[in-house]
PASEBA-191125 format. One record per residue (C-alpha): residue in one letter; residue number from 1; x, y, z. Coordinates in nm, 3 decimals, always signed. Example, Ala and Ser with C-alpha at 12.3 -4.5 7.8 and 13.67 -1.06 7.14 Angstrom:
2
+------+------+---------+---------+---------+
| resn | resi |      c1 |      c2 |      c3 |
+------+------+---------+---------+---------+
|    A |    1 |  +1.230 |  -0.450 |  +0.780 |
|    S |    2 |  +1.367 |  -0.106 |  +0.714 |
+------+------+---------+---------+---------+
//
This chain:
297
+------+------+---------+---------+---------+
| resn | resi |      c1 |      c2 |      c3 |
+------+------+---------+---------+---------+
|    X |    1 |  +0.000 |  +0.000 |  +0.000 |
|    X |    2 |  +0.136 |  +0.334 |  -0.109 |
|    X |    3 |  +0.149 |  +0.666 |  +0.073 |
|    X |    4 |  +0.041 |  +0.776 |  +0.416 |
|    X |    5 |  -0.331 |  +0.746 |  +0.348 |
|    X |    6 |  -0.387 |  +0.444 |  +0.125 |
|    X |    7 |  -0.721 |  +0.421 |  -0.048 |
|    X |    8 |  -0.949 |  +0.138 |  +0.066 |
|    X |    9 |  -1.228 |  +0.007 |  -0.153 |
|    X |   10 |  -1.519 |  -0.178 |  +0.009 |
|    X |   11 |  -1.777 |  -0.358 |  -0.205 |
|    X |   12 |  -2.120 |  -0.423 |  -0.060 |
|    X |   13 |  -2.314 |  -0.173 |  +0.153 |
|    X |   14 |  -2.486 |  -0.425 |  +0.377 |
|    X |   15 |  -2.417 |  -0.469 |  +0.747 |
|    X |   16 |  -2.072 |  -0.618 |  +0.693 |
|    X |   17 |  -1.959 |  -0.383 |  +0.416 |
|    X |   18 |  -2.079 |  -0.068 |  +0.588 |
|    X |   19 |  -1.915 |  -0.180 |  +0.913 |
|    X |   20 |  -1.583 |  -0.242 |  +0.738 |
|    X |   21 |  -1.607 |  +0.095 |  +0.560 |
|    X |   22 |  -1.670 |  +0.261 |  +0.897 |
|    X |   23 |  -1.359 |  +0.099 |  +1.045 |
|    X |   24 |  -1.146 |  +0.215 |  +0.754 |
|    X |   25 |  -1.279 |  +0.572 |  +0.757 |
|    X |   26 |  -1.243 |  +0.605 |  +1.135 |
|    X |   27 |  -0.885 |  +0.479 |  +1.102 |
|    X |   28 |  -0.802 |  +0.764 |  +0.866 |
|    X |   29 |  -0.811 |  +0.590 |  +0.529 |
|    X |   30 |  -0.975 |  +0.729 |  +0.219 |
|    X |   31 |  -1.264 |  +0.490 |  +0.155 |
|    X |   32 |  -1.480 |  +0.414 |  -0.147 |
|    X |   33 |  -1.795 |  +0.218 |  -0.060 |
|    X |   34 |  -1.957 |  +0.057 |  -0.362 |
|    X |   35 |  -2.302 |  -0.091 |  -0.409 |
|    X |   36 |  -2.528 |  -0.117 |  -0.713 |
|    X |   37 |  -2.828 |  -0.008 |  -0.503 |
|    X |   38 |  -2.839 |  +0.367 |  -0.431 |
|    X |   39 |  -3.086 |  +0.312 |  -0.147 |
|    X |   40 |  -2.847 |  +0.069 |  +0.022 |
|    X |   41 |  -2.565 |  +0.323 |  -0.008 |
|    X |   42 |  -2.780 |  +0.596 |  +0.148 |
|    X |   43 |  -2.885 |  +0.360 |  +0.427 |
|    X |   44 |  -2.522 |  +0.260 |  +0.487 |
|    X |   45 |  -2.410 |  +0.624 |  +0.506 |
|    X |   46 |  -2.676 |  +0.701 |  +0.767 |
|    X |   47 |  -2.593 |  +0.385 |  +0.962 |
|    X |   48 |  -2.223 |  +0.473 |  +0.969 |
|    X |   49 |  -2.293 |  +0.832 |  +1.079 |
|    X |   50 |  -2.526 |  +0.713 |  +1.358 |
|    X |   51 |  -2.284 |  +0.443 |  +1.472 |
|    X |   52 |  -1.989 |  +0.681 |  +1.487 |
|    X |   53 |  -2.194 |  +0.938 |  +1.675 |
|    X |   54 |  -2.288 |  +0.677 |  +1.937 |
|    X |   55 |  -1.923 |  +0.578 |  +1.977 |
|    X |   56 |  -1.825 |  +0.944 |  +2.019 |
|    X |   57 |  -2.102 |  +1.008 |  +2.274 |
|    X |   58 |  -1.986 |  +0.706 |  +2.477 |
|    X |   59 |  -1.625 |  +0.824 |  +2.468 |
|    X |   60 |  -1.503 |  +0.535 |  +2.255 |
|    X |   61 |  -1.397 |  +0.771 |  +1.975 |
|    X |   62 |  -1.263 |  +1.129 |  +1.986 |
|    X |   63 |  -1.486 |  +1.399 |  +1.841 |
|    X |   64 |  -1.228 |  +1.467 |  +1.568 |
|    X |   65 |  -1.248 |  +1.108 |  +1.443 |
|    X |   66 |  -1.624 |  +1.132 |  +1.424 |
|    X |   67 |  -1.624 |  +1.452 |  +1.222 |
|    X |   68 |  -1.362 |  +1.318 |  +0.979 |
|    X |   69 |  -1.549 |  +1.001 |  +0.886 |
|    X |   70 |  -1.780 |  +1.171 |  +0.638 |
|    X |   71 |  -1.483 |  +1.343 |  +0.473 |
|    X |   72 |  -1.304 |  +1.012 |  +0.424 |
|    X |   73 |  -1.606 |  +0.818 |  +0.292 |
|    X |   74 |  -1.716 |  +0.830 |  -0.072 |
|    X |   75 |  -2.007 |  +0.624 |  -0.203 |
|    X |   76 |  -2.021 |  +0.498 |  -0.560 |
|    X |   77 |  -2.195 |  +0.253 |  -0.790 |
|    X |   78 |  -1.911 |  +0.261 |  -1.044 |
|    X |   79 |  -1.645 |  -0.008 |  -1.016 |
|    X |   80 |  -1.409 |  +0.207 |  -1.224 |
|    X |   81 |  -1.371 |  +0.434 |  -0.918 |
|    X |   82 |  -1.157 |  +0.156 |  -0.768 |
|    X |   83 |  -0.874 |  +0.219 |  -1.017 |
|    X |   84 |  -0.666 |  +0.395 |  -0.753 |
|    X |   85 |  -0.750 |  +0.161 |  -0.464 |
|    X |   86 |  -0.456 |  +0.011 |  -0.277 |
|    X |   87 |  -0.664 |  -0.249 |  -0.094 |
|    X |   88 |  -1.009 |  -0.379 |  -0.188 |
|    X |   89 |  -1.235 |  -0.574 |  +0.049 |
|    X |   90 |  -1.545 |  -0.739 |  -0.094 |
|    X |   91 |  -1.839 |  -0.807 |  +0.136 |
|    X |   92 |  -2.108 |  -0.919 |  -0.106 |
|    X |   93 |  -2.340 |  -1.221 |  -0.105 |
|    X |   94 |  -2.184 |  -1.553 |  +0.001 |
|    X |   95 |  -2.196 |  -1.694 |  -0.353 |
|    X |   96 |  -1.878 |  -1.829 |  -0.508 |
|    X |   97 |  -1.977 |  -1.763 |  -0.869 |
|    X |   98 |  -2.074 |  -1.402 |  -0.800 |
|    X |   99 |  -1.754 |  -1.341 |  -0.603 |
|    X |  100 |  -1.533 |  -1.492 |  -0.874 |
|    X |  101 |  -1.696 |  -1.271 |  -1.138 |
|    X |  102 |  -1.633 |  -0.966 |  -0.919 |
|    X |  103 |  -1.268 |  -1.061 |  -0.861 |
|    X |  104 |  -1.217 |  -1.112 |  -1.233 |
|    X |  105 |  -1.361 |  -0.767 |  -1.303 |
|    X |  106 |  -1.157 |  -0.603 |  -1.026 |
|    X |  107 |  -0.839 |  -0.766 |  -1.156 |
|    X |  108 |  -0.881 |  -0.575 |  -1.482 |
|    X |  109 |  -0.953 |  -0.241 |  -1.313 |
|    X |  110 |  -0.738 |  -0.194 |  -1.002 |
|    X |  111 |  -0.368 |  -0.116 |  -1.020 |
|    X |  112 |  -0.122 |  -0.403 |  -1.037 |
|    X |  113 |  +0.001 |  -0.352 |  -0.678 |
|    X |  114 |  -0.348 |  -0.363 |  -0.521 |
|    X |  115 |  -0.449 |  -0.641 |  -0.282 |
|    X |  116 |  -0.789 |  -0.805 |  -0.329 |
|    X |  117 |  -0.944 |  -0.935 |  -0.006 |
|    X |  118 |  -1.264 |  -1.128 |  +0.050 |
|    X |  119 |  -1.476 |  -1.112 |  +0.363 |
|    X |  120 |  -1.606 |  -1.460 |  +0.283 |
|    X |  121 |  -1.682 |  -1.670 |  +0.588 |
|    X |  122 |  -1.627 |  -2.007 |  +0.422 |
|    X |  123 |  -1.549 |  -2.002 |  +0.046 |
|    X |  124 |  -1.206 |  -2.113 |  -0.077 |
|    X |  125 |  -0.965 |  -1.823 |  -0.124 |
|    X |  126 |  -0.765 |  -2.034 |  -0.367 |
|    X |  127 |  -1.067 |  -2.071 |  -0.595 |
|    X |  128 |  -1.151 |  -1.699 |  -0.573 |
|    X |  129 |  -0.788 |  -1.615 |  -0.655 |
|    X |  130 |  -0.803 |  -1.839 |  -0.962 |
|    X |  131 |  -1.035 |  -1.583 |  -1.125 |
|    X |  132 |  -0.749 |  -1.329 |  -1.127 |
|    X |  133 |  -0.400 |  -1.294 |  -1.269 |
|    X |  134 |  -0.267 |  -1.193 |  -0.924 |
|    X |  135 |  -0.335 |  -1.496 |  -0.698 |
|    X |  136 |  -0.039 |  -1.394 |  -0.477 |
|    X |  137 |  -0.229 |  -1.072 |  -0.392 |
|    X |  138 |  -0.563 |  -1.234 |  -0.307 |
|    X |  139 |  -0.646 |  -1.311 |  +0.057 |
|    X |  140 |  -0.933 |  -1.378 |  +0.294 |
|    X |  141 |  -1.007 |  -1.106 |  +0.550 |
|    X |  142 |  -1.304 |  -1.234 |  +0.749 |
|    X |  143 |  -1.449 |  -0.977 |  +0.988 |
|    X |  144 |  -1.692 |  -1.080 |  +1.259 |
|    X |  145 |  -2.039 |  -0.925 |  +1.282 |
|    X |  146 |  -2.070 |  -0.636 |  +1.358 |
|    X |  147 |  -1.725 |  -0.528 |  +1.234 |
|    X |  148 |  -1.692 |  -0.206 |  +1.439 |
|    X |  149 |  -1.751 |  -0.397 |  +1.765 |
|    X |  150 |  -1.607 |  -0.746 |  +1.726 |
|    X |  151 |  -1.235 |  -0.766 |  +1.796 |
|    X |  152 |  -1.137 |  -1.052 |  +1.565 |
|    X |  153 |  -1.029 |  -1.069 |  +1.202 |
|    X |  154 |  -0.963 |  -1.410 |  +1.053 |
|    X |  155 |  -0.697 |  -1.392 |  +0.779 |
|    X |  156 |  -0.693 |  -1.675 |  +0.526 |
|    X |  157 |  -0.419 |  -1.730 |  +0.272 |
|    X |  158 |  -0.485 |  -1.914 |  -0.052 |
|    X |  159 |  -0.243 |  -2.160 |  -0.211 |
|    X |  160 |  -0.047 |  -1.876 |  -0.375 |
|    X |  161 |  -0.101 |  -1.587 |  -0.131 |
|    X |  162 |  +0.237 |  -1.422 |  -0.066 |
|    X |  163 |  +0.390 |  -1.342 |  +0.270 |
|    X |  164 |  +0.392 |  -0.975 |  +0.170 |
|    X |  165 |  +0.016 |  -0.984 |  +0.114 |
|    X |  166 |  -0.039 |  -1.151 |  +0.451 |
|    X |  167 |  +0.180 |  -0.894 |  +0.629 |
|    X |  168 |  +0.002 |  -0.601 |  +0.462 |
|    X |  169 |  -0.340 |  -0.746 |  +0.549 |
|    X |  170 |  -0.240 |  -0.813 |  +0.910 |
|    X |  171 |  -0.104 |  -0.457 |  +0.941 |
|    X |  172 |  -0.432 |  -0.317 |  +0.807 |
|    X |  173 |  -0.641 |  -0.525 |  +1.048 |
|    X |  174 |  -0.424 |  -0.411 |  +1.338 |
|    X |  175 |  -0.459 |  -0.049 |  +1.223 |
|    X |  176 |  -0.833 |  -0.111 |  +1.256 |
|    X |  177 |  -0.768 |  -0.218 |  +1.617 |
|    X |  178 |  -0.834 |  -0.586 |  +1.555 |
|    X |  179 |  -0.672 |  -0.905 |  +1.679 |
|    X |  180 |  -0.568 |  -1.137 |  +1.396 |
|    X |  181 |  -0.585 |  -1.515 |  +1.374 |
|    X |  182 |  -0.444 |  -1.698 |  +1.072 |
|    X |  183 |  -0.621 |  -1.989 |  +0.905 |
|    X |  184 |  -0.528 |  -2.223 |  +0.626 |
|    X |  185 |  -0.762 |  -2.236 |  +0.327 |
|    X |  186 |  -0.999 |  -2.512 |  +0.434 |
|    X |  187 |  -1.379 |  -2.491 |  +0.426 |
|    X |  188 |  -1.515 |  -2.277 |  +0.709 |
|    X |  189 |  -1.168 |  -2.165 |  +0.820 |
|    X |  190 |  -1.147 |  -2.154 |  +1.203 |
|    X |  191 |  -1.453 |  -1.978 |  +1.341 |
|    X |  192 |  -1.727 |  -2.118 |  +1.118 |
|    X |  193 |  -1.572 |  -2.466 |  +1.108 |
|    X |  194 |  -1.654 |  -2.479 |  +1.480 |
|    X |  195 |  -1.950 |  -2.240 |  +1.514 |
|    X |  196 |  -2.177 |  -2.351 |  +1.230 |
|    X |  197 |  -2.187 |  -2.722 |  +1.321 |
|    X |  198 |  -2.288 |  -2.615 |  +1.674 |
|    X |  199 |  -2.570 |  -2.401 |  +1.534 |
|    X |  200 |  -2.670 |  -2.686 |  +1.300 |
|    X |  201 |  -2.676 |  -2.928 |  +1.596 |
|    X |  202 |  -2.899 |  -2.684 |  +1.784 |
|    X |  203 |  -3.142 |  -2.704 |  +1.493 |
|    X |  204 |  -3.129 |  -3.085 |  +1.507 |
|    X |  205 |  -3.197 |  -3.065 |  +1.882 |
|    X |  206 |  -3.507 |  -2.855 |  +1.809 |
|    X |  207 |  -3.604 |  -3.067 |  +1.504 |
|    X |  208 |  -3.600 |  -3.395 |  +1.698 |
|    X |  209 |  -3.796 |  -3.253 |  +1.991 |
|    X |  210 |  -3.520 |  -3.276 |  +2.252 |
|    X |  211 |  -3.611 |  -2.933 |  +2.389 |
|    X |  212 |  -3.784 |  -2.605 |  +2.306 |
|    X |  213 |  -3.594 |  -2.326 |  +2.134 |
|    X |  214 |  -3.602 |  -2.124 |  +2.456 |
|    X |  215 |  -3.453 |  -2.407 |  +2.661 |
|    X |  216 |  -3.186 |  -2.484 |  +2.401 |
|    X |  217 |  -3.071 |  -2.122 |  +2.406 |
|    X |  218 |  -3.098 |  -2.089 |  +2.785 |
|    X |  219 |  -2.899 |  -2.410 |  +2.830 |
|    X |  220 |  -2.611 |  -2.283 |  +2.619 |
|    X |  221 |  -2.615 |  -1.931 |  +2.762 |
|    X |  222 |  -2.628 |  -2.034 |  +3.126 |
|    X |  223 |  -2.452 |  -2.367 |  +3.096 |
|    X |  224 |  -2.157 |  -2.263 |  +2.880 |
|    X |  225 |  -2.151 |  -1.885 |  +2.940 |
|    X |  226 |  -2.229 |  -1.796 |  +2.577 |
|    X |  227 |  -2.369 |  -1.442 |  +2.543 |
|    X |  228 |  -2.628 |  -1.570 |  +2.292 |
|    X |  229 |  -2.787 |  -1.908 |  +2.249 |
|    X |  230 |  -2.712 |  -2.083 |  +1.918 |
|    X |  231 |  -3.061 |  -2.038 |  +1.775 |
|    X |  232 |  -3.073 |  -1.672 |  +1.874 |
|    X |  233 |  -2.729 |  -1.630 |  +1.719 |
|    X |  234 |  -2.844 |  -1.800 |  +1.399 |
|    X |  235 |  -3.126 |  -1.547 |  +1.371 |
|    X |  236 |  -2.875 |  -1.265 |  +1.422 |
|    X |  237 |  -2.637 |  -1.401 |  +1.155 |
|    X |  238 |  -2.916 |  -1.490 |  +0.910 |
|    X |  239 |  -3.045 |  -1.843 |  +0.857 |
|    X |  240 |  -2.970 |  -1.822 |  +0.485 |
|    X |  241 |  -2.606 |  -1.747 |  +0.563 |
|    X |  242 |  -2.589 |  -2.034 |  +0.814 |
|    X |  243 |  -2.734 |  -2.271 |  +0.554 |
|    X |  244 |  -2.494 |  -2.148 |  +0.286 |
|    X |  245 |  -2.194 |  -2.209 |  +0.513 |
|    X |  246 |  -2.318 |  -2.555 |  +0.611 |
|    X |  247 |  -2.348 |  -2.643 |  +0.242 |
|    X |  248 |  -1.989 |  -2.526 |  +0.185 |
|    X |  249 |  -1.867 |  -2.733 |  +0.481 |
|    X |  250 |  -2.060 |  -3.039 |  +0.363 |
|    X |  251 |  -1.933 |  -3.013 |  +0.005 |
|    X |  252 |  -1.578 |  -2.913 |  +0.096 |
|    X |  253 |  -1.514 |  -3.160 |  +0.378 |
|    X |  254 |  -1.728 |  -3.447 |  +0.250 |
|    X |  255 |  -1.853 |  -3.562 |  +0.589 |
|    X |  256 |  -2.222 |  -3.627 |  +0.656 |
|    X |  257 |  -2.187 |  -3.464 |  +0.999 |
|    X |  258 |  -2.194 |  -3.130 |  +0.813 |
|    X |  259 |  -2.525 |  -3.203 |  +0.636 |
|    X |  260 |  -2.765 |  -2.912 |  +0.702 |
|    X |  261 |  -3.053 |  -2.990 |  +0.937 |
|    X |  262 |  -3.383 |  -3.027 |  +0.744 |
|    X |  263 |  -3.546 |  -2.775 |  +0.978 |
|    X |  264 |  -3.285 |  -2.511 |  +0.889 |
|    X |  265 |  -3.346 |  -2.581 |  +0.520 |
|    X |  266 |  -3.722 |  -2.557 |  +0.570 |
|    X |  267 |  -3.700 |  -2.223 |  +0.750 |
|    X |  268 |  -3.488 |  -2.074 |  +0.472 |
|    X |  269 |  -3.724 |  -2.212 |  +0.207 |
|    X |  270 |  -4.011 |  -2.043 |  +0.392 |
|    X |  271 |  -3.828 |  -1.709 |  +0.394 |
|    X |  272 |  -3.773 |  -1.720 |  +0.770 |
|    X |  273 |  -3.423 |  -1.575 |  +0.756 |
|    X |  274 |  -3.391 |  -1.426 |  +1.104 |
|    X |  275 |  -3.387 |  -1.078 |  +1.248 |
|    X |  276 |  -3.330 |  -0.906 |  +0.914 |
|    X |  277 |  -3.674 |  -1.010 |  +0.789 |
|    X |  278 |  -3.858 |  -1.011 |  +1.122 |
|    X |  279 |  -3.889 |  -1.387 |  +1.170 |
|    X |  280 |  -3.654 |  -1.684 |  +1.192 |
|    X |  281 |  -3.643 |  -1.929 |  +1.478 |
|    X |  282 |  -3.801 |  -1.649 |  +1.680 |
|    X |  283 |  -4.066 |  -1.397 |  +1.574 |
|    X |  284 |  -3.944 |  -1.036 |  +1.604 |
|    X |  285 |  -4.235 |  -0.865 |  +1.428 |
|    X |  286 |  -4.428 |  -0.761 |  +1.739 |
|    X |  287 |  -4.121 |  -0.616 |  +1.908 |
|    X |  288 |  -4.035 |  -0.428 |  +1.587 |
|    X |  289 |  -4.382 |  -0.274 |  +1.574 |
|    X |  290 |  -4.363 |  -0.184 |  +1.942 |
|    X |  291 |  -4.029 |  -0.012 |  +1.884 |
|    X |  292 |  -4.174 |  +0.184 |  +1.592 |
|    X |  293 |  -4.470 |  +0.298 |  +1.802 |
|    X |  294 |  -4.247 |  +0.405 |  +2.092 |
|    X |  295 |  -4.024 |  +0.594 |  +1.847 |
|    X |  296 |  -4.328 |  +0.783 |  +1.715 |
|    X |  297 |  -4.421 |  +0.875 |  +2.071 |
+------+------+---------+---------+---------+
//
């Protein structure tokens, strides 16, 4: 990365992308946030501004950092704006084909020295890198949700990722104030290799009638000191994302123990994706309406 203020490109203005863009802007980098949906970009800008203001009001950020975020952040729907980016982080849908197409397009646009990072939580970095002519400069940079709060970044090297690319990525994560763990390029990496089978087993526990959803979550919160129960956490992550990762684990590792629970599949088929749509394992629609009414008051 060149200069004192390298340019960071972030692709995807959802919860992960906007959170990563916030981290970069707060850390003093020039940031381009790209999304094809103008409404998502506007929503992300407001979310970032509100989040930074809360951090400033709680004393977690200096006032100067808060006021500079807007100056450092530029929103765009044009991939050509990434021509001067030193480091690009994609945070789009967890779909290998879509990601490979994006990496192929980026490879033709960004400068030859730029690093291309994926926020994928489970897809092979080696396969994503194969869509480019710079596999030594492609790396996994998996942030936890929500990125501004969670302390961990999981860095994943592909078969050809260079040491220089790893060092630059680690330095960037540390500049963001994160702790880094390094994983080899195997399905699910570290965190989701362990977390998702636990969530899947919680669905099997519910599916086979071992216990209610409330008791499953209470058992894990109070019995193992987890801040969230596995079913509650699945709703927070998104059931579609959990299912996608389980499919990657099952295909990549070839063991039937990673087969998605039929109940998880059924919920996703029914559109019960979790908090983001108002219903998943739990129903959040009444609490959402209550919050709206209290806000109007």
